[in-house]
N, C-alpha and C positions, 0 to 999 in steps of 0.2 A: 457531441463527444458522448461515448460509452465508457464507464468506468467499471473496472473490475478489481475487487479486493480479494487477493488469494491469501488465506491466513492459515497457519498450522494451528491446530486446536479448536475446540467447540466453545462459543460464547454461550454463556448461560444468561437467562433473565435477570435483569438487574440495572443499575444506573448507567453502566458503560453501554450496554445494549440500547438503552433508551437514547443516549447521546448518539450513538451511531446512526439510529434509525431517524432521530430528528435531523442531523445535518445533511444526511443523504437524501431525506424527503425534501428538504429545501431546494435541491438542485433541480434545475431543468433538464439536467443530463440523466440518462438512464444509468443506474448503479446496480451492481450485483455482487454479492459475496459467496466466495466458494471456500468452505472449511475443509481442511486436509486433516484427516484423523487416521493415524496409523494405529491399528489394533495390536498387531503383533510386536511385542517388545523386540528391540535390536539389542545386540550383544554389547554395542558401545556407541558413543556419540557420533563418531564418524559413520557408521553404518546407518543410524537413525537419519542423520541429515542427508545421506545418499538416498535413501527411501523416500524421504520427504520431498527431495529434489524432483524425483521422477514424477511424482504426483503433481508437484508445483507446476513443472514445466508443461506437463500434459494439459493443465488447466488454463494456460496463458492462451488467449485468443489469437488467431492468425493475424498478423500485421499490426498488432499492439505494441506500443512502446512499453517496454518492461522497466519498472522502477522497483529496485530492491531496498527495503528498509534494512540498513546496516549500520552498526556502530561506528564502522570506519569510513562511512560515506561522507558526502558533502553536507554541511550543515547550512542550508540556504535560508535567506530571509524570506517572508512571505511573498514579497513582489517578484523575488528571483524565481521562486517556484511557480507563481502565476505565469511569469514570462515564459518559462520553460513549456508549460502546457499550451500557452498561446502560440509559441513557436511550433510545437508539434501539430497544432490544428492548422496553422498557416501552411505547412508543408504537406497536408492531406492525410495526417494521421488522425484517424477519427476514434481510436480506442487506445486507452491506457490501462495496463495491468499494474497494480501495486501489490507486492509480495511481502508477507511479513512470516519470517521463520519461527521456528520453535525455540525453546529454551536454549539450545545450543547454537542458534544462529542459522545462517543459510549456507548450503553447500556451495563450494566454489564453482560448480557447474552452473549454479543460478546466477551467482554473482558475475561470471563471465559473460552471460548473455544480456546482463542488465544495460539498458541504455542511460540509466541514472542509478547511482547509489546514493540514497538519502540518509541522513542522520537527523534524529530529533535530538541533538545536542550530546553531551558526554555523559549524562546520567543514565542510569539503568531504569528502564520503564516496564512495568508489567505488560505483557502482550495485549491484554484487553484494553488497557489505557491507550496503547498505541493505536488500536483500531479506532477509538474515539477521537484521539488527537488527529489522526490521518482523515477521518471523515471531516472534521471541522476545517482542516487546511485545505481540502479538496473544495469545500463550500467556499472558503475564504478566496482561494485562487480564482474560482468562477465569479465571485463578487468583485474582484479587483479588475478582472478582464472585462467584465460587463459594466464597470463604472458605477456599481452598486456603493451605497455609503456604508456597507457593514464594516469594512475594513479602515482603519485610521492609522497613519504613520506616526 
């Protein structure tokens, strides 16, 4: 399995980056992070999201299952999330791209292409924390599917 995390914004060195590096480093899967940074300011949120969407969709690898992190998405339990990844693997999908939008969320064009819209609950999370939580959940999903004792119900 190849994992791509495509996120709007640049992550600075610090504890969040350390967590992302730690969890992705534990994976036997290859993982990469693509950061989308729009330098020119947009006139409004809709224009900003549209610009981000172009760059996000261009970064999604061909044939990848697309998971959009969105506050209106499904709130899955860890075993359900692991089951979805296992299901994709069983059907021959070898790459999953996770997308984290900017402060205004994801453009409808990204959400429309998503194979799964995933929510991390109803609370609002800082984008850098979402990266760390996502990396941990990807590692947890691998551990569940591999029968590793990391996850406990």
